[in-house]
C-alpha positions as a printed Julia matrix, in Angstrom:
156×3 Matrix{Float64}:
  -8.6     4.36   3.31
 -11.49    4.91   0.91
  -9.59    4.62  -2.22
  -8.87    0.94  -3.41
  -5.77    1.74  -5.19
  -4.01    2.98  -2.02
  -5.43   -0.58  -0.22
  -4.2    -2.29  -2.73
  -0.9    -0.52  -2.73
  -0.47   -1.25   0.93
  -1.33   -4.58   0.9
   1.5    -5.43  -1.77
   4.01   -3.61   0.36
   3.22   -5.68   3.28
   3.21   -8.56   1.36
   6.63   -7.78   0.41
   7.51   -6.77   3.85
   6.49  -10.33   4.99
   8.28  -12.13   2.53
  11.36  -10.5    3.33
  11.08  -11.37   6.56
  10.48  -15.02   5.75
  13.37  -15.15   3.5
  15.37  -13.87   6.07
  14.23  -16.17   8.33
  14.5   -19.27   5.93
  18.42  -18.14   5.5
  19.16  -17.4    9.18
  17.65  -21.2    9.3
  19.72  -22.55   6.86
  22.96  -21.16   7.73
  22.2   -22.7   11.26
  21.91  -25.84   9.83
  24.58  -25.91   7.7
  27.16  -24.42   9.76
  30.18  -26.29   9.84
  30.35  -26.5   13.8
  29.85  -30.37  14.94
  29.13  -28.94  18.12
  25.8   -26.93  17.32
  23.13  -28.35  19.32
  19.53  -28.37  18.27
  18.62  -25.94  21.26
  21.11  -23.82  19.41
  19.92  -24.23  16.42
  15.97  -23.66  17.1
  17.3   -20.79  19.03
  19.06  -19.26  16.11
  15.63  -20.33  13.99
  13.76  -18.29  17.04
  15.52  -15.18  16.54
  15.23  -14.74  13.37
  11.52  -15.26  13.82
  11.29  -12.68  16.15
  11.66  -10.02  13.18
   8.58  -10.82  11.61
   6.66   -9.74  15.09
   6.77   -6.06  14.16
   5.72   -6.36  10.61
   2.5    -8.03  11.75
   1.37   -5.32  13.53
   1.56   -3.26   9.99
  -0.76   -5.83   8.51
  -4.12   -4.48   7.59
  -7.42   -4.78   9.72
 -10.17   -6.21   8.39
 -13.2    -4.24   7.6
 -13.99   -2.25  10.79
 -18.0    -2.92  10.5
 -17.61   -6.71  10.43
 -19.66   -7.02  13.65
 -22.07   -5.57  12.19
 -22.88   -7.55   8.71
 -24.44  -10.55  11.0
 -22.21  -10.89  14.07
 -24.16   -8.58  16.34
 -27.58   -7.07  17.47
 -27.1    -4.04  14.98
 -27.11   -4.47  11.3
 -25.71   -2.61   8.63
 -27.97   -1.87   5.57
 -25.65   -0.83   3.14
 -23.21   -3.87   3.79
 -25.06   -6.46   5.05
 -26.19   -9.64   3.17
 -29.31  -10.59   2.71
 -29.0   -13.6    4.69
 -28.49  -11.85   8.03
 -32.13  -10.82   7.76
 -32.98  -14.08   8.1
 -32.47  -13.75  12.21
 -35.34  -11.25  12.38
 -38.72  -12.48  11.63
 -40.34  -11.19   9.15
 -37.85   -9.7    7.31
 -36.62  -12.26   5.49
 -36.84  -12.88   2.44
 -38.95  -10.2    1.0
 -38.16   -7.21   2.91
 -34.35   -8.07   3.28
 -34.48   -8.38  -0.8
 -35.84   -5.12  -1.03
 -33.64   -3.15   1.36
 -30.14   -5.3   -0.34
 -31.12   -4.52  -3.93
 -31.71   -0.52  -3.19
 -29.54    1.44  -1.67
 -26.89    2.91  -0.35
 -28.86    4.2    2.48
 -27.81    7.57   4.34
 -29.91    6.9    7.04
 -31.83    4.18   8.12
 -35.42    6.02   7.06
 -34.42    6.07   3.63
 -35.3     2.28   3.2
 -39.24    3.71   3.64
 -38.89    5.24   0.37
 -37.89    1.8   -1.72
 -40.42    1.64  -4.35
 -43.1    -1.49  -3.98
 -42.05   -2.04  -0.5
 -45.43   -2.98   1.18
 -47.05   -1.46   4.42
 -46.63   -5.31   5.88
 -42.96   -5.0    5.11
 -42.44   -1.05   6.18
 -44.23   -2.06   9.74
 -41.54   -5.46  10.13
 -38.87   -2.81   9.53
 -40.36   -0.44  11.9
 -40.33   -2.95  14.12
 -36.45   -3.36  13.93
 -35.7    -0.11  13.03
 -33.58    0.37  16.38
 -31.17   -2.51  14.77
 -30.48   -1.09  11.6
 -27.76    1.32  11.14
 -25.64    2.71   8.11
 -22.02    2.88   7.75
 -20.41    3.79   4.39
 -20.63    1.29   1.75
 -17.53   -1.27   1.15
 -17.07   -2.28  -2.08
 -16.03   -5.55  -0.97
 -19.13   -6.85   0.8
 -21.7    -4.34  -1.2
 -21.05   -6.72  -4.03
 -22.34   -9.62  -2.31
 -25.2    -8.43  -0.59
 -28.06  -10.11  -2.32
 -26.09  -13.07  -3.35
 -23.18  -14.36  -1.36
 -22.57  -17.42  -3.24
 -23.8   -19.74   0.06
 -26.12  -22.67  -0.88
 -27.87  -25.19   0.84
């Protein structure tokens, strides 16, 4: 979803459901352990706890999926110029730090060709960008990644 409030509401609902399942598992485990029967074997207790934990499986499928464009933030040949961090460009010789800094400091971009209109981009930087243009893509900017495009807090 594009609405951060809806995303946050889904996250809260998923968390609440998972907490209910965890609580149910704890109660079923405690009930099995405190059962007045002396004949309960360890196997019976563990199977009771496992049955409670099986209830959690459907809720795992409801968990929010991480950002779909994650591979384009440095884990593939393609780089999303709207969301990738400046350090991702280091794997493209000649792009980092100058051209990369200019790309990440500007935008968002509707198309890769928009980068050529960055103010202050030298001819050398334009030629380097042109060299790797086929590896650059534009996805919808995601607030959780755009904020860290220039500085992700990773230092040597």
